[in-house]
N, C-alpha and C positions, 0 to 999 in steps of 0.2 A: 157891510164891515164887520158885521157882528162872525158873518160865516170865516171871511181871511181873517180875521181874527181867533177863528179857533184853532187849536192846536192839533198838529196832521197824528193822525195815528203812527205808531212806529210800526215799519213791515217788521215781520217774521222772518226770520232766520230761520234761509232754505236746509233741509239736509235731508239725507238718505239711510234708510238703515235696509241691515242684510242680517237675513236668519236662515240655518242651517240645520236638520237632523242628518246623522252620521250612519243611523239603523234604525232598525224596525222595534228596537228594544225599548229607544230613547223616544220614538213618537208614541206608543202605546203605553208608557209611564209619565206622560204629560207634556214632552216635548216637542210636541206635534208643529208642525209649519203654521195651520193656523192661531195656536196657542201663543206662538212669538211673535206671531204678526199682531195680533190683539196686543200682547203686552207691550212693544215696541209703538204702536198708534198713541196707548195710551199714554205711556211717555212722553212722546211727541207735543199731544195735545196738552200737558199739562205742564210742558214746560216754554209753552209757546211755538216752538217750532212751526215751519211748514212743510209737511212729510210729501218731497217731489215722487219718490218712488220707493219699491219696496224690493229687493233681490232676495229670491230664498233657491235654494238648493236644497233637494229631493234624497234621499239618503241612497238610494241605486243608483244618482249620479257618480259616474267612479273621476280620479285626480285628478286627471286632465280638462273634467268638463268643471269641476269644481271650480280651478285656477281660472280658467275660462272668464265665468263666471266674476268672480274675483275683479278681474282686470275689469273685465266690461263695466264693474260697478265704481273701478277707481278714475278709468276714462267720465265715463257719466258725470263724477264728480268733479274733475277738472274743468272739465269743459262748458257746463254751468254753474259753474262759478259756486258752488257750495261747500258750505263750511265745516259743516257736520256728520259725522257718519255715526248711526245709533245701534250698537247690537247687545246683543244680551252677556255673553261673556268673552271671556279672551279666546277660550278654546274654540267660541261661535266664529269668531274673524279668523284664525288664522291656527295650524298647527304645524307649523314648520319655518324655517327661519328662512325660507327664499322667499317669504314674502312679505319679513318684518324689515328690512333695505326700502319696499316702494312705501311702508305706512309710513317709515321713519320721515321718508324725502320729504311726504309729504305734509306732515305734520310740524320740518322745520323750515318749509318756505313759507308759511305765516303764521303770524302769531292767532290769529283768528281760529285754525286750524283746529278741531277739538273729534276726541273719540271718546263719544260717550259707553263704557261701561255700566249697563241701566244693573242687571242684578249686583255684580260686583261695589257700585256705588263710587265708581273711581271715574273723575276724565281726565282723558288723556293731552296734552299741549304741548308745543313746545315749552314755555316756561315750567313746567309741572317741575315738581323735588327728583331730587335726583332718587331718594328710595322707592318715588311711583314711579320712576324710566327702571330703577334697577327690578321691581316688583313685576311690573310688564315683562322683563326678559325673564326673570323666573318662571311665571304664571304658560308664556312661549314654548321654553325648553318642556316647562311639564306636558303639556298637549303633546310635543312634539314626543318625548319621553313615551306616553299614552299611546299613541296611532305608530310607535316603532313596536311597543311589547304587545298591543292587539295586533299588529301584520306577523309578528313572528309567531303567536300563538295561533291564529287562523291558516299559516303555510304548515304550521308543527299536527293542525290537526289532519288539512290538505293529505301530509306527506302519509302521516296514519291509515287516512281512508282509503290510501292509493293501495299501501301495503295488506290490506286485509280487501283487496279486490273491488274494491268501489269508487264508483268517476264521484269526485267531489264536487261534483256543480249539475246543473239539469243536462238528462239525458238529452240523445237526439228523439226526433220524430220515430214514431215505432214502439216507445217505450214509457213507463210513466213510473212514479216516485214514489211509495209507498214504508211506512211507518212515521214514529215520533221524533224529533229534532235530536241529533246524535245517533243516531238507529236508523236513518232513511237507505233502502238500498230501491233497487232498479228493477223494474218488470217488466215482461214484453206486454203491449195493449193490443188486446186482442182484435180489437176494432182497423188498428192503422197498420197493425206489421204485416197482412197477407197485402195491405199497398207497397210497402216499401221490398217486399220481396220483390213484387211484381216489377219494382220498376228497377232491380238491377238486370235481372233477367232479361228486360227488353233492350235494356244498354248494351251487356252482354251480347246480347244478337248482333251487333255490328249494324242497326239499321237502322240507328236514331240518333239524330243530334242532338245534343243538353235540352236543346231549343227546342225540336219536337217532341222530345220526352216531358218536358216541362208542360206543355198543354195538354200528353195524352195523360198524362197524370192527373194535371189538376180534373180532365175530364172522369175519369177513377175515383175521383173522391179525395182526392191529395189535399189538405188543409192544413193549415199552421195552426197553434195552439191556443191562437188568437180567433181561427176563424176563416183568415183573410187565404188568399193564395200562395203557394212557395212559389213563387220566382227564381230566374234561370241560376243563381248567383248561389242560389241557395239549397236549391236541384245537387249544383257542383260541389257542393261542402259536404252534403249527405252522401254522394257516390264516393268521397274520398273518407268517408270514415270507417275507420278500424274496429270502430267500440259493435258497427253491426256482428261482426265475425266473432265477437268476445274476449276484444282486448280495450285497455282505457289506455286515449292517448292524452297525456298531461304536459304541456310549455316542453314539446319538441319528441318527449320521453313515449314508448310505448312499452305497458304491464300487461300483464293476466288479467283478466276481468273474471269475478263471481257469477257475470249474469249470463242469462240464458242468450245465447247467439241466434240470429235471427237468418241468418244467411251461412253459406259453406265458406270457409279461405278461399278456396279454389275459386270459386264465383267471384269473393273480390276483389282476388290478385285479374281476375279477367277483367273484368273491370280498368283498374287499373292501367294495365296492361295498352287495353284500348284508349282511353284517357290521355297517357303519358306520350302515345305514337300518333295520338289524332289521328286515330282512324278511320271515325266515326263520320259517315257519309253526308255528303252536301249534295241540299236536294236543289233542284235549278226547273226552272218551267217547262225546258223542254227536255224530255226524260229519254232516250231510246233505249229501246227495248235490250238492244245488244251493248251499251256501254261498256267499256270496260271488260265485255267476253273473249274477243278475240284478240291476237295476236297477229303480227304479217310473219307470214314461216321465213321471206327472205333476211329481213334486220334482227324481228324479235319487239318490237314497236309497237305499241299497243293499237289500233285498228278505229279511227276517229270515226264519230256518226254526226252528220249534218244534215238539218232541215233544213228541203231545195223544194218550194211549189208545192209545200205539205206533204212531203214525200221524203221519206229516212235512206239518206247514201253513206255507205260507208268508204273507209279508203283508207291507207295509208299515210302519215302526214313525212313519210321521208327524212325520220333523225337521222339516220346514221347512212345515210346514198344511198337508197334503196331506188330500185328501179320499175315498182311497182308501179303503175298508174292508173290501172282498171278503178271504178269506183263501183262498186254494187251495189244493189237495191235493199231494201231491209226485210221488203214483202219475198222475194226469193231467197233469202239467209232463212227466212222464219218457216216456210215450206221445207228446204231441207232439214231443220234442225227437229219439226216436226215428227219428220220419219224417221230422223236417228232416236227420237223419244219413245214412237212405238216399238222401232225392231227390240228395244230392252225393255217395253214393258207391253208385250200384245194381249188383247184386250180374248182371253181366252181359256179353255180350263187348262193349257198345257203351262200358264201362268202360274194356276190354283197349285195343280201339282206341284209344281216346282219351288214354291214358297212353300208350300205344305211341310216340303221336305227340309227345308232350309229353320222353320217355324220346330219339326222333331230334334232335329240336329241341336238348335239353340236350348232347346227345353232338357236335353240329356246332359248336357257342358251346367249350364244351370244348377240341375242338384248338385251335381257335385261343388260347383262353387261357393253354394248356400254352408254345406258340408266347412269349408274350408274358413269361408268367411266369419263363418260363428264360433271356429276356434281361435280365430285370430282374436276377435271382438273380445271372447272370454277372457284373453290372455291380455288383452291391454287392461279392459275393464277391475283386471287384480295389480296389474302394476299400477293403475292409477289410485286404487284404495291403500295399496300401501304405500305410495308417496304422500297421502293424505295423513296415514297416520305418522309418519318419518315427520312432518309440519305438527302435527298437534304432539307431539312428543317432544319435539326442539321448542316448544311453546311452555311447556307446562317445565322443562328443566330450567328456562331463561325466569318463571316466578320462582319456582323458588329456589334462582341463585345457583343451582350446578355448573352452570354457564355462564361465559361473557358474551357481553353484549356482541362485542366482535365475530366471539364465534358464532353466537347466535344468526347476524345475518349475512355470514357468509356462507352459510350450511341450508340458510331460508333459502338466498338466491338462487343454491345449488339445487335442491330440492322443488322450488319454485319451476325452474327453468325445466327439468325431467318430465315435470308433473305439465307442461306446456306439449312439450315432443310428445306424453303419450296421448293427448286430449286432440294435439291433432293427428294424429295418427288414427285415432278412434271415429274422428271427425269423417277422416277420408272413409275410413271402411264403412260407414253407417252412409254419410251424405252420396257418397259415389254409388249406392248400392246396384252394384254391378253394371258399369257403365255399358262391356260390351255387349251384356244384353242386352238394352235398351237402345246402343244403337245398332244393332240385328235388326230389334224390332223396326227402329226408325227407318231400317232400310227398309222390308217389308212391307213398310205405312209408303215410303212413297212410291215404291214397284208399285204399288194397287192404285194408287189415286196420281200417277206420273200426266196421265193421257187428261183428265180432266181439270189437273191445273192449268197444264199448256193450253188447253181449249177453250179451258172458260173463261167467257170475257168480261168478268166479274172481279177475276183476279187482277192483283197491282203487277203493274211491273217491279215491283221489286221483287215479289212473290216467285215470278216465270227465270226472273235472273237469278235468283237460290235455286230453284228448279235447277236447273244449269248447270249453277258451278257444283252441285249436288253428285250428279249424274256424269261430266263430262269434265277433262281433264286438259289444260292447254290447247282449246281448239284453236286451229292456224285459219288465214284465208292466205290464199296464194292463186294471184289474177281472176279472182273469181269463183273461184274453186275452193273448198270448206275440206279441213282434215281432221278429224275430231278421233279420240282417243277415251273410253269410258273408265270412270273409276275404279276402284279395287270388285266392292262389292257386284257394281252394275256389268263390269265387263265378262264376271264370270256367270251372271245373270244371261247375258247378250249371247255366249262361244255356246252354253247349255240348251238355248232355247234354238241354235243352230244347229247343232247336233239333233236334236227332237226333230224339226223338219226335215232332215238329211234321211234322218232314218224313217221318216215316215214315209215318205216321197219311195226308197228302197223296198218296202216291206210292200204298198200296193204295186210296186211293179213286178215283185217275186214275189206272192202268192195269192193274189187278186186273181180269181177265176176267169177264165174267159167267155167274154161278151156271147159267143155262140152257145146253144146250148150241144151237149154232146149227142151225136149218131149214135145211138144206143143199138140201132139193127134188132135183129128178130133173136131169139133166141127159143133155148127149148124151155120147159115147164121149171127147171130145176136148174135154170143156168145162170151163169151171171152177168148180168144188168151191164156191167162197165169192164169188161173182162183184162182190161189194161194196169188201172186199177187196183184190181182183189186178184189177191193171189189163189189158183186153184189149189183144193184141199190134196194133202198127199198121203197117196195108196199107202202109205206102209206109216200105219199108227201107229205111235208109241205111247205106251203108260206115262201120266203122267208126275212125275218125282214132285214128292214131298221137302221142303224145308225149312 
């Protein structure tokens, strides 16, 4: 009886708390999330509320995430029939009028619904006085004004940063940020930059898909700033970022950058072309050596290769009403192509002599090109320094008030564009580094190593296919017969070698001594041993004339 007569303890009112930090400065000056949560827990304990859940938003969260968590809290409150929301101040709860109707509707639904603004000492509910509702609107308006002003200042700072040639955010992999706040710049990361360079060069070779490149770069040590693997989508974004050749991309616009480029613009544009046309190779389990190499001579279509009982066969697919019906074995084609490779690159001293001539000619032309290039670079550097002086001069004039802001902006855009054009030309001269000479060296290298590349069993199918595309132009098949033509450098080498071989046979036939010894016969003591070959001395001797 006594137990029944005891008064039941009143149930605690359920509540939810909402904490938010909007900047690192606030977190460092006592407004951290743990500090806010402690304040709200202490308040609910003193008030006798049962705190069901604390919703927290970190300073790094963007506006979309903040609103998502706010609406998540409101749904939680409605679902669990919670009447009290506890928050530190008005601007911690909301900073825009878009959320005000949601809060107002919830408060007006039930007289028990309350919002406790702890530091303001205010409790807002349905029956609050008019001046309390007015102050609530004023505080929301003030918070919204503050956030808009802050946004304008941030955008102004970003615009100024871009005008100075610096990206107003973290740079991509391959760069690092140095300097104090307000004076930060981006410099090359000596450890990661070479890996980024290799990534662009590999993709520009058109031998790698983005997925395969992702795996290769992971094996080469490419990691994100957190030390984790860089995945395919991130690799794709890095390959599309013009920051690497010296420009800044911000909100869809590209502006000149002051940072040092990692790659040349030509390499970046080559990568974009491959990505745009989706010409990166697709790898399959069955990969024929001559896939995509031969055309049908009759209809011009590609020869298709199929694996039948462990052997590769090539045939025309008759896309254009072609009459070709012959299927040819890959090993037969392989043997014939090997002969063509050997004809252009025979392994004897004739090749060494011929390639030596080519190398000497390249060196002579290289010396002339060096002089021309040095003069062009010197002139471009002079123009670049002149554009820098112009930019400095108009900036000083703007500071001193001698020119208007409009005039400054117009001339700045003009001089900056000129500077960018000069820099592009300068980079082309420096980065190209006499490409015709490098191509000549590449021809020499291929000519020397073609036999080894084609015969080496450890070489990949892609390596051999690349060699064939380098040596031959538009090879075709007609009824099982191959027709090939050498590309420009190698047709000269092939033709010259054929001439040398023909000349060598002719010399042997004309100047080689007879196999049988000459029958000299008997001769006098002072007679000629070979009277046919040696002329007798003239009996009418004449004095020798001096010249």
